[in-house]
N, C-alpha and C positions, 0 to 999 in steps of 0.2 A: 117785088113782091117781100118785104120785112120778112128774116128768118128766125123762125121763133128759138132764143136761145134754152127753151126749157125742154127744148123735146131733142132729144140726141139721134130722132129717127128720122128725123125729116129731112130728105136732099138739099141741096143747094138749089134745087128748082121746085121746091114745096112739097115733093110729094112724100107720103107720111110710107116707111117702110117696116112700122112697129110689128104688122102680121106677119111678114117674109122674117123679121128677127125672132119672132116665137117658134116660127116652122124650123129654123135653122138652129134654132137653141135647141130643143128638144133633141137634134140630133147629139150633142154633148150628153145632155142626159143620159142616153140611150148606149153610146159607147162607155158611159162610164159606170153604167150599171151592168155591161156586160162585163166589163175587166174586173168587177168587184166580184161577179159570180165566178171569173176563174181563180180568184184566191185562195177560194176556201173549196177547191173542186180536189184537190190534191186527197188529202187524207181520206176524201169517199172511196176513192180507187183503189187506196192504200186497201183500206179493210174489207173492198165488196170482189175484188180482183188478187187481193194476197199479194201487194207487190208491195218492194221495198219502197224509201224514199226516194232514192237516187230513180229506180223506175218510174216513179209517178210523177215527175219532174218533166216528164215529156209534155206533160200538159202545157207549161208553158214553151215547152219545146214547139211545139204546133200553133200557140196560141203565137209567138213572136216572130215564125219565120214566114205564116201569113200576110205580116209588117213586110218580114224582110223583101219575099220575094215581089208583092203586089205596090211596092211605092216607087219606084221610078213608071212601071208600065199604069197606075195610076195618077200622078199627075199628067203624064204624059196624055192619056184617054179623057181627064177633066178638058186638056183645052181642047180637043176637039167636041167632044160633046157640050161643052159649056156646064153653068153651073147646074140649071134645073136639072138636065139629063144627066150627068154625073153622079147628083143625090137620090139617082130614082132610079141606076144603075148599084148603085153601094147599096139600099136599101133594099132591094132583089136579092141582089148574093147574101147579104143578112137574113133575111127570112128563109131562102133556103136552106142556108144551116140550121138555124133553129127547127125548122121540119125536118131535118134530117136529124135530129134526137129520137123520132117517132122509130124508122126501122134500124137507130141503132139499140134503142130498147128493145127491143126484139132480135137481136144480136147476142144483148145482152143475155135474154133471157134462156136462152139457146144452152148458153154455158152449161146452168144445173140442170138442161137433161142432158147434156156432154155432144152434145151437137156440133161446138164450137171449140175451142180455146178461148181461154180467161186473154190471150192476147188480141186475138181476133174481134173480141169485142172490146176490147180497148182503141186501137187501132181505127174500129169503127166509129167511137165516141171522139176520138182523138182528130179525125175527118172534119165532122162539126165542129168544131174546135177553131180550127184550121181556116174552115172556108168562110164563119163569122169577122174572124179576122182579116181575110181578104174584102168583104165588103167593110169592114171599119178604118180598113186604107183609105177607100176610097173617099168617106164623110169626114177622115180626121184631114186629108188633103185636100179638099174643100169649103168642108166647114169654117176653118182658121179666116185665112183670106175673105170670106163672103162677108163675114158679119161685120168687115173694116168696110164695106162699099154699101151697105145699106144706112145710110145719113149721112151727117154734115161731118164732111172728112175732120174738120177738129176734133168729132169725140169717136176717132175710130178704135183705140184705148181702150177708152172705157167701154166699149160693146162686146170688142173680146172678152173683155175681162168678165163682165156680166156674163154674160155664154159660159165661160170657165167655171164659174159658182155652181149651174147647173150640171156639170161633168163631178163636182164634189159630190154633189148630192145624189147624183146618180150612182157614185163609187161607195156612199155609204148604204145607199138602200140594198147594194147586188147581192154586198153578205149576209142580211137579213133574209133576203128571199131564198137563197143558199141554204141557209141551217133551216128552214122549215121544208125542205124539200129532199134537200141530199141528204139531209141526217134525219129522217123522219123515222117514228116506230108504229107499231101496231098497240094493242092493248095489252099485248101477249110482252111486250117489251122489246121485238124484233125488228131489227133494220127493215124498210120500209123503201129507201131511200134509192135501190137500183131499181122498181117500179114509177116513184114520183118523181124523177130526175127530171126527166124529157119537159114537164108542167112546166114548170118558168120559162121555156127553151121556146116550147110550141104557145106560150100565150107571148111572148115578148113579137114569135114571128107574125100574129095573126094582128098584133098593132103596128109591127111594122109596115105589114101590107095595107092597113090605113092610112097608114101617114106617108105613105108612098103614091098611094090614091088624091089625098089632099097635094101635095108635092105637085102633080102630077093637072090637076085643073088648077092649083093657086098662079095668082099672077105675079110671078116670082122675075126682076128683073134678070136678066142675062149681059152683065158685063165682058165684052172681049178683052182678053188678056195675052201677052204673048208667053210661049212657053218656057217657063219658070225654072228647066232645067239647065237646057243648053247641050246638052249632055258629050253632042258630037261639035261643037265647036272645036276648030282646030286652028283656030286665030290666035296673034300675039306670039310670045316668044315661050322658050323653055321655063324661062326667068321667071313670068309672071305665073304660071301656074299656081294655081292653089295650093299644093302640094308643096311648095316652097315655104310656106308660113307656118312655123313652128308652134305659135297661137292653134290655127288652126287643125292642124296631125296632131297634136296631143287633146285636141278639145275632143276629136271622134272616139281618140282611147279614151278620155274620161266619160263620155259618155258612153261608152258601151259598159263600162268598167261599174259606173251606177246604175243604168239598167240593170245591169246583171243581181248588183245586189240590191236593189228594190224588191225585184221578181223574186227572189229569195227569201226575204223576209218574209213579203207578204203573203207566198205560196206555201210557206211550212213554220205559220202565226200560229195554227190548229195543233201543226207538233207539237209544238213549243209549251201550248197553254194546256194542253192535256197530258203533256207525261214532266217538264219541268218546272209546276208548282208547288208549291212548298204545300204542305194541307190544308184544305179550305176550314175554316171554321162552322159548326155545321149551326152556328145561329144565320149567317150569311142565308142556307140552302133554306131556312126558316122564313124568315124575312119573304123572298126570292115566291116560296111559295102561298104565302097569306099576300103578297102583291098580284099572282098569276092568277087569283081568287077570286081577284076585283079589280081586273084588269077586261073582262070585255071583252071587245075586239082582238086583243093586242094575246087572249090566253092563249089561246098555240104557239105562238111565238116563246112566250116566256117561261113556257111548262117547258121540265124535261134539260134544264141548264146543270142541272148535277149528276151525281153518280157513284157509287160507293167504286173505287178502284181495288185492283187484285191485293192490297197490301193491308182491306178496311178503311183508309182514308177515306173523305171526301173530296173528290176530282171533280174539275169541268168534263162536262161532256162536250164531246164532239160538236153537237148543236149549241151548245154553251160560247164555247171558242170560238165557230162559225161569228155568231153574235157579237162578241167581243172584237171580233175585226172590225166591225163599222165603227167602235171606239178609237181606232187606232186611224184609223183611215178619218173621225172628228180630227184629230191631233195634228193629221196630215194637212187638212183644210186651213186649221186655223193657222199651223206654220205658212204657209202660203198667203194669208194675209196678212198678217206682221210681218212676214217675210217682205212680201210689196212695201211695204213703209219704212223698213230697215235699208230696202234700196235703193230707196226715191234719197236719201241723206247720205248715205254710205257707199264706200266702192266696192263694187259687185266683184268685184276678185278675190276683196278681203272675208266679205261676209261669204263667199262658196269657200273659203280655205278654212273661215272658224268653222261653219257650218260640216267640213266634212272631217275637221279636229273632233268635232264633241263627239259625232259618230263612230269616228274611231275608239272615243273613250267609255261611249257606252255601249258599244258591239263585246268591247274589251268586259267589262262588265258582266255582260251578258254570259261571256265564255266563263269568268269565271264563277260563275252558279253562286252568287250571292243573295238569294232566295229571294222575297219581296224587292231589293235593290233592282236585281237582273230585270224581274219580272216590268219592274215601274222602268229599267231601261229598253224595253225592248216598245214600250211607248215611247220613249222621248224619242229613238231612231225616226218614227215616222216623223216626227214633229222636226229634226233637224235635215231627212229628206226632202222635204217640200218646195225649195226653191233653188233645189238642182239642176233637174232639167233646162226649165228653162234661159236659169245666168249661166251653165256650159254656154248652151247652146248660143246666146246673146254674146259671150267671152269668142267662140270658138266663129264667129261669122262681121269679127267687129273689124273693120278698116276693110274690107276685101273689096267693096265697091260693086260693083256689077256684079263681082262673081263669088259674093255673096248668096245668089240663088241656089248656085252652082254646089257651094261647099254646102247649103243647109241641106241639102237630098241627103248626102253624106253623112251626115250628123244626123238626120234623121235615120238611116239604116245603120244606125251603129246600134238601135234598141235592139238589134240582132243579140246581141250580151245576155239579154234575159233569155234565151233558149238557150245558152249553152250553159252559164255559171251557177243557176242552181242546180243543175246535175252534178255539180262538182260537191255543191254543199250538201245535197242532197247524200251524198256518198261518204263524206265526211261523217254524216248527223246517223248513218248507218254502221259504221264503223267503230264509232265513240258513241255520240248523245246530242242531243239538239242543241244543246249549248254549244258545245263544240262545234258544232256546224257554225255559228256566228264567226267562228275565223275567218271565214270567205270573204264575206261581205265586210268585214271589218281592212281588211288588205283593201279593196275594193275604195274603198274611202279612204283609206289613206295615200291613193293615190289623186285623188280628187282634190284632196286639201293642198296634195304638194302643186296640182297645176292651179290651184288660184290663189297660192303664196306667189307662185312664180310664173302669174301671167304675165307683168309687166316685164320682163325679162327676154320670155317668149317673141311677145307682141312689139318688142320696143318703146312700149309707151307707159308711163307714169301712170295714167289712170284711165279708164275710159266713163263716157257719162251712165251715169245710172239706166238702169233696166227694168223693165214690169213686167211682173210675172204674170206673161200670159200666155204661152205656147200652155200644149197639153202634156200629159203625162204626170 
């Protein structure tokens, strides 16, 4: 049978994998959406439970802790359960985490009655965040390689890039939905976020159950593969250990610091936009009010973007700032697409070094509090972060041959940086202000730039083949 070159979903045996691919792509949309909501949750807990910025960063800790704890078990279980079984298991865990927000909301309501402490309520919400993250770990571990087998092997990279695009869409939609439920207000202007926070999570849990049912009955090819990790492999001499390769060891450190910087900037975006913006011209609010009055179904989302600050100036509300986070993620998505083009033309380590250096510059400008210039630099930081995760990943495993799979597990585990460093950024912001807190990601990006520019020395290679920006996060 002649292979259909126009379709990237036709396998070598002539089978069409378009429907399984669309199902798997929905998983990318799902975890992008969940990550997007997490990024705008901190400010809600700061106000509802009277937490400082460092304390609210426990949200990121719980989220990334779930990834850290399950990265190895998920890889092992996926090899035992197969693609289909692993996906269904991951969806079941995500759904359980979403439904957990119902009792967590009831526990939170008991705070106002004096029956439980705010700390207990916060821990209840964190349990749901961590549980969802453990389920997402299953999905990310399986979905990325699965897209590569659903069709002609020649188009494996094209399929995974298509799937990653839906991840970006989900990440943009997450803050929009979060702004509607985490920062909602009643007619009197009182916050109702503590009563409505569970709604998007329960809605997501119901959708996930339906999705799991579809996967259960769908005809999904289960390609048998070997264990990707081989962590118990003791063959070979010590000199062949992956830990003797500086370019890999420093990639683990660079990934740890990059994800730390990303998590810090994403999670404190609302704090920055509500506390550090210069006075907003009144005409902006007037135009937004006019737009929302003619927006139809978008009216609930557009209303309430602005409020009067304590000094009497017009300021961005929590809801408005949460919605603006989606604009930052659009910059991130544009950076990923444009960066993929640059990576095809220029050495990957040079692009990484340049983008790291640019982010040092823009975070320094945020630190210096230069008004609207600093505000613009926050969005530019999203753009320059876009290619860092996949590029560090590719540089770290380059040249390791069969040991690259084992090395990749440790680089993925390095996302634990997103659980730890945001607390330091929050601590600095509590001591000084949110602009000064950007000094923490600035040093993180400095190390990323150092790694990129010095990669040839660490790897003892002049350059490496161009890499595709196809990994998650």
